[in-house]
ZANU-375217 format. One record per residue (C-alpha): x, y, z; residue in one letter. Coordinates in steps of 0.02 Angstrom, whole numbers, plus 50000, padded with zeros to 5 digits. Example, Ala and Ser with C-alpha at 12.3 -4.5 7.8 and 13.67 -1.06 7.14 Angstrom:
<atoms>
506154977550390A;506844994750357S;
</atoms>
This chain:
<atoms>
511485059551483N;510415064651654S;511955074451713A;511845086951573R;509995085651540T;509425099751412L;507925109451468R;506625117351368A;506625137651360A;505205143451477D;504115156951427G;503585161951241G;502135152951167K;501825134851169P;502855125751039K;502245106851020M;502995092550930L;501805077950903W;502365059050935F;501355046650830D;501185030050898A;501045019950746E;502355028950638A;503705029350776N;503195012750858F;504835003950815K;505955019850842R;505395021151024F;505605003151066A;507065008051179S;507015021651324Q;508745027551248D;507895033051091S;506545042951179I;507785051451276R;508865056251119Y;507325062551034Y;506775072351171L;508535080751180D;508385084050996R;506595092451028T;507275104151160V;508715108851052E;507505113250916C;506595125851027G;505035115551067F;504335116851256N;502835104751238H;502615086751157I;501085077151121V;501195058751160V;499925047751055D;499505033351165V;498045025151088R;498035023850891P;496855017050768I;497045000250832S;496145003850998G;497534996251096T;498705007651199V;500435012851247L;500065014551433Y;499645001951576E;497895000551559S;496604988751661D;495304990651517M;496204991651354L;497504978751282E;499314985051252P;499944989751067L;501204977251029T;501034974450837V;500934987850709V;500964980350535G;502484969350514P;503314975450677D;503044967750855T;503714975951007V;503434969251190R;503994982351324R;504264978251494D;504124996951547W;502815009551526D;502785018551373Y;501945034151428L;502665035951596Q;504415035651522C;503935050851404F;503215059451559L;504765057051670D;505995061651535E;504875075651480A;504835082351656R;506785082251673K;506785093651519R;505445104751580E;504365099551437L;502495100051450K;501545084951393V;499945082651308T;499345064851307V;498255061151141S;497065046451120T;496005042250963M;494185042351029I;493025032750923F;494195021550800P;494475003750866A;495474993350742G;496314992850570F;495084987950433T;496494983050315T;497294969950435F;495644966450544R;496694969750689Q;496254978350851G;494974980750983A;493424980650869A;494104963450813Y;494674955850975S;493614963051123D;491964954051136P;491214969251222E;491324979851069L;490394967050970A;489004975850872G;489564992750928R;490534998250763T;489795009750631C;488485002750496V;488805011550338E;487415016250206Y;488495014950032T;487805014949859P;488054997149870E;486954994050023G;487284992450217R;488874985650277K;489844985750442D;491314996750435I;492434982150512K;492184972850341D;492564989050237D;494504988650210P;494305005950114T;494065013750281K;495415021250387V;494835014250544A;493395002850609A;492535016250706F;491425013850848L;489685022450840N;489765039050927P;487905039150952V;487855024551062L;487925028851244P;488835013151283E;490345019051163N;490325036451241Q;490495028051413E;491935016251348Y;492905032251300V;492565041251464L;493135025551555R;494815026051464F;494965045251477A;494595043551663H;495905029551692E;497285040651599L;496815056151709L;497025046851874T;498455036951849K;499535049351752Y;500065067851778K;500115077051619F;499735094351565D;498385092351426G;497295079151350Y;497025079051158A;495485071651084L;495935063250916D;494715056650781Y;493315062650904C;492085062050759R;491035050650640F;492065042650507P;491285050250364D;489585052250276A;489315035450251E;489175031650449S;488175028350549D;486475021850485F;486145009450628S;484385006450689P;485155015650856A;485625031950759S;483885032450678R;483095031650844E;484195044950914A;483925055850760F;481955054350780E;482195058750963T;483135073950909Y;481825079650784L;480495075250907G;479475064350783H;479755048650675G;480275047950501I;479405037250359D;480885029950260R;482705027950328F;483955032050260P;482965037950112E;482215052550195D;483995059050236I;484755055350065F;484845043449918T;486195040549796Y;486045044149601D;486785032149469A;488505041149503N;488485036549681G;488255055049726A;487185059849870R;485425066749833V;484725076749974A;483095071250056G;481815080850164P;482855079250330Y;484715081050250Y;485105095950332K;484435091650505Q;485415074250490W;487095084150490W;486495095650632E;486065080750735F;487725073150705R;488715087850751S;487675089350906M;488045072350960V;490025077050943I;489755093151028R;488815085451181D;490105071051194F;491585085051198V;490585092651336A;490475077151432A;492385073951420V;492685092151477R;491565089551627Q;492515072651672E;494275082051651I;493855097351759K;492935086751883A;494535076551907L;495985087551860K;495405105451833P;497135110851774D;497225099251634V;496765107151472K;495615100351343L;496305100751176E;495635095151016Y;496365094050826W;495375095750679A;495555100850494A;495515118650452S;494375116650301W;492835118550411W;491635118150268G;491925098450223A;491835093350411L;489975092550430Y;489965074850356A;491125070250511N;490075079750641G;491495091850673Q;490915109850699N;492305116450795W;491635135150776A;490925145950917S;489125144150935T;489025163350897S;489755160350727F;488355160350594M;488885150050444P;487455155650327L;488105174350355Q;489885170850324D;490855175150169I;490935156750131E;489105154550143A;488725148949965P;489795133549993N;488755128750148F;486985130650099R;486855113750029A;487005105250195W;486905118850334C;485305120150429S;484845136850510N;485125130050677N;486995122150638Y;487795134950749N;487155127450901R;488225113050871T;489955121850877G;491085115051022F;492415129251025A;491655135151195D;492045118451265Q;493905116951226L;495365126051318D;496415124051158T;495995120050972F;497335113750870L;496945121550706L;497415109150564G;498155120050440T;499025104850347Y;499115115450200L;500525115750063P;500805134450055R;501125147250183V;500445163150111Y;498915169350004G;497395176250086P;496305170649932E;497135152949929D;496095140550008G;497665129150014E;498655141650112S;499055142150300I;498645161550294E;496805157750229F;496555144250360G;496965155550496I;495945170050428N;494485157950422R;494825151350607A;494845169750671E;493055172550591R;492365156350657M;493155154150828L;492835171050891L;493905170651032N;492915155351099A;494525146451147C;496335147651122T;497025141850962Y;498725136550891Y;499195134750713G;499665116450664T;500775110650520I;501105095150434E;502795092050366C;502885075550268S;503345085050101Q;505185088350081K;505075104849993N;503625111950118F;504365128750185D;504355122250369V;505435137350431E;504085150350370E;502655140250417A;503285138650595C;503685157350603Y;501945162250529Y;500845151450652C;501875159550793L;501505175950734K;499715173850700R;499125161750837T;499415158351026A;500625142950981G;501255130550863L;501015111250836M;502145101150708V;501565084350649F;502505073450661D;504195069050725I;504425055050602V;504295068450455H;505495080950549V;506795065750559I;506465059150384N;506645075550307N;507965083050422D;506955097650463M;507675101350642W;508765117150585A;507325124450485A;506005123550619I;507305130750746K;507515144650624R;505795148450609G;505425147550796I;506875158650833D;506395172350716R;504625173250783A;505295173650959E;506695186750933A;505185197750850E;504105195950995D;505525199051128A;505925215851028A;504185220651022A;503995219151208Q;505435230351246Q;
</atoms>
């Protein structure tokens, strides 16, 4: 195989394929399987891969001195006597593929199986999110309805923990980009610990009488009813994430200035305030936007200051939407890209990203359109490309966009 190793086409825009850790856990139990699928990746027209090495469990697929190895996903156990990440890096280099390493940032365990770092690592005791639900307070670790047992992003010791594993990856391995995944709060119900109250009061510059009631209460149907500090609360949480992204950037640029800081978030910006994810430019004024009526209920006058686009090298715009075209259709990739143009204001480079789990999704047109409209493309995830046999359609979309670009440059 190595004698006739395929090589990614150089030049052209970045075209990334994501390799999820859990979905492909068994598939990549052998190095031969990794080699085979990297060849398919190159044949398809991709020139960049994203390798996920710290999934929801908070355990990892690289040689770590601080985090436990990922050996179990659901019913499957795989024990490797080789370094998963290093294998991807070595094989990608042979094929001239660039590599972004992705880690989930604040998740640390599966709530459904009660598996992962939050359940097994004594260092993390008492550091997961405290939820405020219509039924009362609970630790997110004990809430099986949640996607992950999140560490509370507010706690300095949790931020320091993340910076430690980021530092470890950056110093042990050579790669091109570092992507922050799930670098956010889990949802509007978290975090309501005493530490978050104290940090919020510091942010306000004064104490509040009733916590969490002064932020919001719940009505009989479980809907949030805004209290006097409702808007400032979302602003505070978004500033926590913005400042943390800035800290990660500082860490990366001090160690490896050429490594690009990347961040994926959903394109439906107006819903992400609950997660503290303001991926817009600080110059974007939400209350003056055409969508402002949808933002007024939660958006403070200073919310723009929490934007973190200017901290990123590359924003992976999550247009995981069912349709490609429709400027008035909120469920179209075109709508998502138009919105991102208004909100990012050239603060960073951005790529359109698509999700192809649905067999009838027009993946050819989606790849073509993302490459025509944005600086690059990311397809999530290889497991769907394999299961839905989308290789040929993706290649057609990439080839068409690149042929048009080449013709335009002549």
